[in-house]
C-alpha atoms as one frame of an Amber mdcrd trajectory, in Angstrom:
protein
   1.629  18.341   7.968   4.098  15.467   8.075   3.195  11.900   8.922   5.581
  10.436  11.474   6.355   6.723  11.442   8.430   5.860  14.500   9.533   2.615
  16.085  11.997  -0.236  16.166   9.936  -3.410  15.664   9.559  -4.414  11.986
   5.974  -5.754  11.971   4.323  -2.714  13.610   6.546  -0.414  11.562   5.376
  -2.025   8.308   1.762  -1.493   9.371   2.433   2.105  10.436   4.225   2.860
   7.162   1.370   1.340   5.147  -1.104   3.574   7.019   1.072   6.653   6.440
   1.403   5.848   2.730  -2.368   5.362   2.422  -3.009   8.695   4.173  -0.422
  10.533   2.075  -1.792   9.044  -1.145  -5.346  10.051  -0.204  -4.108  13.568
   0.505  -2.272  13.702  -2.847  -5.381  12.533  -4.690  -7.471  15.203  -2.935
  -4.935  17.889  -3.898  -4.953  16.685  -7.499  -8.749  16.630  -7.613  -8.992
  20.194  -6.266  -6.375  21.402  -8.756  -8.123  19.746 -11.693 -11.583  21.021
 -10.811 -10.650  24.551  -9.705 -11.687  27.303 -12.085  -8.617  29.427 -11.424
  -4.920  28.696 -11.203  -4.518  26.602  -8.034  -2.152  27.640  -5.281   1.029
  25.664  -4.919   0.075  22.721  -2.687   1.799  21.587   0.456   2.561  17.974
  -0.437   2.416  15.370   2.310   5.678  14.232   3.811   6.536  11.031   5.670
   9.214  11.178   8.346  10.660   7.759   9.186  12.281   7.562  12.616  14.165
   4.331  13.343  17.306   3.416  15.252  20.578   3.987  13.419  21.569   0.779
  11.652  18.110  -0.676  12.225  18.258  -3.255   9.422  21.869  -4.262   9.984
  23.530  -6.504  12.533  22.658  -5.690  16.146  26.192  -6.403  17.326  29.565
  -7.251  15.774  32.308  -8.801  17.887  30.179  -8.182  20.968  29.991  -4.429
  20.319  26.634  -2.766  19.639  26.016  -1.497  16.122  22.311  -0.673  16.051
  21.667   2.678  17.676  25.367   3.492  18.011  27.995   5.470  16.103  29.153
   2.179  14.550  26.009   2.193  12.412  27.505   5.120  10.464  30.647   3.169
   9.671  31.305  -0.140   7.921  29.826  -2.392  10.609  31.469  -5.642   9.457
  35.134  -5.312   8.581  37.269  -7.606   6.433  34.830 -10.480   5.769  37.324
 -11.980   3.287  39.780 -12.726   6.094  37.332 -13.306   8.944  34.951 -16.283
   8.473  32.727 -15.163  11.361  32.349 -11.732   9.774  31.636 -13.317   6.387
  28.867 -15.445   7.909  27.400 -12.427   9.680  27.541 -10.363   6.473  25.834
 -13.134   4.507  23.099 -13.467   7.140  22.538  -9.705   7.081  22.356  -9.474
   3.287  20.111 -12.552   3.011  17.679 -10.879   5.431  16.691  -8.685   2.469
  15.497 -11.858   0.658  17.209 -11.206  -2.696  15.859 -14.509  -4.054  12.421
 -12.841  -4.150  13.764  -9.980  -6.270  16.269 -11.625  -8.620  16.388 -14.790
 -10.715  19.251 -17.298 -10.601  21.171 -15.216 -13.169  20.960 -12.108 -10.977
  18.372 -10.331 -13.134  15.360  -8.548 -11.678  12.317 -10.853 -11.590  10.137
 -10.308 -14.659   6.984  -9.339 -12.782   8.945  -6.679 -10.891  10.665  -5.357
 -14.018   7.227  -4.922 -15.616   6.312  -2.434 -12.872   8.886   0.076 -14.124
   7.406   2.835 -16.282   8.243   2.840 -19.970   8.240   5.311 -22.828   7.316
   8.885 -21.942   6.474   7.865 -18.363  10.028   6.740 -17.708
């Protein structure tokens, strides 16, 4: 059975996604436990699935040049055109990209922060 995470407000969505991930992980662990302790060949499990339902363009700019982007067909296109020639578009693009807080992910040289890089699997687990 899928877990649905639906909404448009970031804070409640983060909480809902965390709950869905916790539930899915618990379900996966239960499936693994049953498979490892079963005497016979286990049946192929139905793995949990998370369905994320958000407005189109949810994390991008809400509007560009007074026209709606979020929730509209414009979210499927390049929402901010020609930032090199349009200072207002450049500022809006920078604001949008900075909303992802890249300074928390990368060092001043543009490399992935060490503590994050250490999370990647190595060797045979890669």
